[in-house]
N, C-alpha and C positions, 0 to 999 in steps of 0.2 A: 257422188252416188247419183246415178241417172234416175230421172222421174219416170214412173211406170203407172199404167192404168190396168186395173182388173175389170174387164167388161163381162157381165153375166149375159146369158142368152135372152133375158127379159129386158135388156137395155140398161140395167142398173150398173153404175160405175163406182169404183173405189180407187182412190189415188194414194200412191206411196212412192217409195224409192227402192232401187235394186240393191241387194247385197250379195247376190249369188252370180251365177253365170248369166251373161247379158245376151239373151236371145229370146225373141217372142215365142210363146208356146200356148197350146190350147189343150183342154181336157175337161173332165167332169170335176166340178168343185164340191168337195166334201169337207166336213169339219170333224176334228178329233178333240175331245174334251179332257184328255189326259194331261197331267201336270208335268210329266217328264217322259223320257224315252224316245226322243226324236231320232237318235241313231238307229234304234230298232225299228221304229215305224217307217222311216225313209227307206230302209232296206227290206221291208216286208213286201214280197212280190204281190200281195193282195192290193197294193196301192198302184199297180201298173195302170197307166192311162189317166191318173187323177191328179188334180191340184189340191194339195193337202193344207187345210186351214187349221192352225193350232189355236184353240181358244185361250189357253193359258198365256198371259200377256208377255212374260219375259222368257225369251228363248235364246239359247246359245251360250248361256253363262257357264256351262260346264264343258264346253268344247266338244271334241270328237275323239274317241279312243283310236288306237292304231288298228289298221287292218292286218291282223295276224291270223294264222290258221292253226288248228289243232292237228295232231298226228293223223287223225282220221280224215283230214281234208276239210273239216267244217270251220267256218269263220268263228273266231274266239269271242268277239264282242258284237258282231252284226248278225242279221237274220238271213243274209244272202251275200252274194259276191259283189253287189253294187247297189246303188240307189235305184229304186223302181218308180217312185213317185215322180211325176213330171215337173212339179214345182212345190215350194213350201211358202206359205203365206202367214206372216206373224204380225203382231202388234208392235213389239219392241225388241229388236235384235240387239243382243249384248255383244259389242265389239270385243270386249275383254272377257277372257274366260279363265277359270281356275278349277282344276281337278287333278288328282294324283295320276290319273291314267290318260289324260288328254295329251295329244300330240299336235293338234292343229285346231283352228277355229272352224265353226260351222260354215262360214263364208268361204274359207279356203277349200274345204271339202266339196262344197257345192260347185265351185268354179272348176275344180279338178275333174269332177264327174259330169260337168256341163249341165247342171240343173239350176234353173232360175230360183231366186229367192226374193220375196218382197217384204219390206218392213214399213211401218207407219200406217198400216191399214187398221181401221176400226173393226177389229175382228168380232167384237160383241154385236155390232150392227150387222155385219156380214153373216154371222151365225143366225141371228134373228131372221134375216131375209131368207136364208136357206131353210130354216125350220118352218116358216110360214108358207113359202112357195114350194119347197122340196128341192132336192139337189138339181143343179142346173149345169149346163156346159158353160165354160168360161174361157176368156182369152186374156193373156198377159201381154200388154202392148207397151212398147217403149215410146214415150211421147215425142222423142226426136226422130222417130221412124214411122210416121203416120200411115205410110202405104204398105208397111210390112205387117200384114194381118194373117196370123196363122189360122188354119182350120183343123178341126179334129172330129173324129167320129168315136162314139163310145157304144151306143146301142148296137147290138148284134155283132160286135167285134169279138173274136175269140182271143182274149188276152191270155187265157190259160196256155194256149199253144205257144205264145211268145215267151213264157217264163218257165215252162216245164223243161226238165232235162231231156236230152235227145237220145240218150242210150242208157242201158241198165248200169246202175252204180250199186255196189255192195258195201255194207258196213258190218264190222264185227263178224267176219266170215268164220264159219266153223262152230257157231253157237248151236246149242241143242234145238232151239225153236227158230223157225224162219218166218218172217213177216214180209209180205209184199206191200210196199207203200206206193200208192198211185200218186205221182207227183203232179199236182195241179198248180204248184207254186209254193212248195212246202217251206215253212220257216225252219231255220236250222235247229231251233230248240225243240221242235217236235222230234227230229232225228236224235238229238241228244237224249231226250227223255226215254226213247225206246232203247237206244244203245246202252244207257246206264242200267237198264233193267235186264241186260244180258241176252237180248235176242239178236239174231242176224236180220238186218234190214236189207231188203232187195228193192231198191228204188227204181221204179219204171216210169217211162213217159206216160202222160195223161191218157193217151189213146192206145196204149199197148195192151194186147190181149194176154193177160197174165194167167189165164185159167189153165194153161198147159204146164205151168211151172210147178215145181214141188215146194209147197209152203204150208205153214200151219195156221196162218191167220192173215186177214186183209186189213190194211189201214188206208183210209181215204183222207188225203191231206187238204189243206186250205188252198185258196187260189183266188185270182181276181176276176171281176166281170160277171157276166150273166151265165148261170149254169145251163141255160137252154142251148148254149152254143157247144155243149160238151156231150152230144148224143153218143159218140163212140165210147166214151167212158161209161155212160149209163148202160149201154148194151152189154159191156163186159161185166159190169156189176150184176146185171140181171142174170147172166149166165152163172155167176158165182152163187147167187141166192137160190137158183134152181138146181144146183148140184145136189144129188142125194147125200153126198158126204158133207155134213154140216161142220163148218169151221167158223171161229169167231171173226167178227168184223167190227171195227170202230172207225168213225169218221169225225172230222173236225171242220167246222165252218163250211167251205165249199163242199167238203166231204159229207156233211149233214144234208146238204141240198141234193147232191148226187144220189145219196142213199135214198132220200125221200122220193126222188124221181123214179129210181129203180123199183121202189115199193109202190108206185102208182100215183103218188101225190103230184100236185102242181106247185109251181113256184111263183111268187109275186114279188114285185119290187117295193121296198119300204119307201116311205116318203123322203126320209133323209138318212136312213140307216142307223146303225149302232157302231160308234167308233169311240171307245173310251176304256178306262180301267175300272169303272165303277158301276157296271150294269148288274143289277140284282136279278138273279134267276132262282126259281123255286123248283125243287125236285117234286114232280107230280106224285101225289099220293102220300106225301110227307109234309111236315112243317119245316123242313130244312131249306134254308135260303143261303145262297152263296154270292159273293161279290166277284165279278168276272171281268176279264179283258176281252174286248170284242172289236171286230173290224169287218163289217159286212153290210151290203146294201140290199140283199135279197133274203127272203124267208120262205120256209115250207108252209103251205096252207094245210094246217092240221086236219081240217074238215074233209080233205080229199084223200087222207090215208085209208088204205084198205083195212078190213076188219082184223087182220092179223097184226097190225101195228098200232102203236099208241104214242102219245107225246111223253117224253122223258123229263124235259125241263120246259118251263115257260118263263117269259120275261115279265118281271113284276111291274115294269113301267107301262108297257103297252099291250101285254097279253100275247105277244107274238111267240111263235115256236122257237125254242132254244135247244131242241134235241128230240130224237125219236128212238124207240126201241121196239124190237119184235117181242110179241107176247110169249113165245115159246123158245125161239132160237137165240144164240148168244150174239146178237147183232144190235148195236146201239151207236148213237152219235151225239155230238154236242155242237151247237151253233157257235158257242163261245170258244175261247182259247184256254184250255186247262194248262197248257205249257207256259202261259203268260209270256214273259220276256219281251217287252217290259210289262209289268202288271202284277196283280195278286195271284198267289199260287194255291188258293183255297181248294181248287178242283183238280189238282194234279193226281189225286187218287184214282181218277178215271184210267190213267195209264196202268196203274197197279191192277185195277179190275180187268183190263184187257189182257195183260200178261198172265194173270192168274187163270183166265179162261183158256189160254193156250195150253196150260199144263193139266187141264182136266181131261 
């Protein structure tokens, strides 16, 4: 196992060994505090451009499931068709794995998809550094290749354009109700949650002007990076909101931020983001609190919402926005992931609410 160094943009270095694909790489270093779910997280398009640190110490002990697809073309056990994170950084990689559904090790999967992996890193100290300083750019360097130094850009890069579909894809064709889904990097389980509820899903590229299509509701999906790079999507959403024919709209994660921008709000970057399965959110105006799965680095500035909009959920840890809703029209969003996968399913009822609105 070759020795590698993780060098942060402030000069801090962490030393470990390689267990994945052996190539230098650079990206934004973020941490995820979930205890499981690395196959789903690695294939979540929202991690595009990022080096993912897992705070749970033992990783790899249940291997990797097979990459198979359902009849509708969706991946059975993954959240997309490939790994999107640029690298994974762990404390203790388990060489041996055991699981009824595993077909290969995490190391073999990473090597096959050409994604580096580092083990032996003090991820507690690394996470503490990121929490105190904020997310930073980082470089994974191989100690025996001192002159091979990768460079990466993150700020201002439109990662949504890199992960969005390039043409219209339809699921469950012929269903009574049709939903346009704006694909900013949609997780497969969002599509599953809609298909299971009997609607036709018309998946369109992030910058596609969907307003001329025939549909009953709009769904704004998750995605990576800075929502300020997605002005084309915001312009199309504004046209939808201005249409005199009012139709339901729901957004998730990036979809919450794009809906917020279309509603006139501004977006800001969180110090180190929310990436875990245990983020508590409160439904505004009630005493209901939910445990949610999250993966985002930006948030809607609630104070900048126009008078017709209000916060729907708030984060109980830092008070940041976790969703918005219109005061009169059937438009709402969640910053967290109600479809989970992996993570808690406490808030999957939001899909029920959206589909019920389609039938009103």
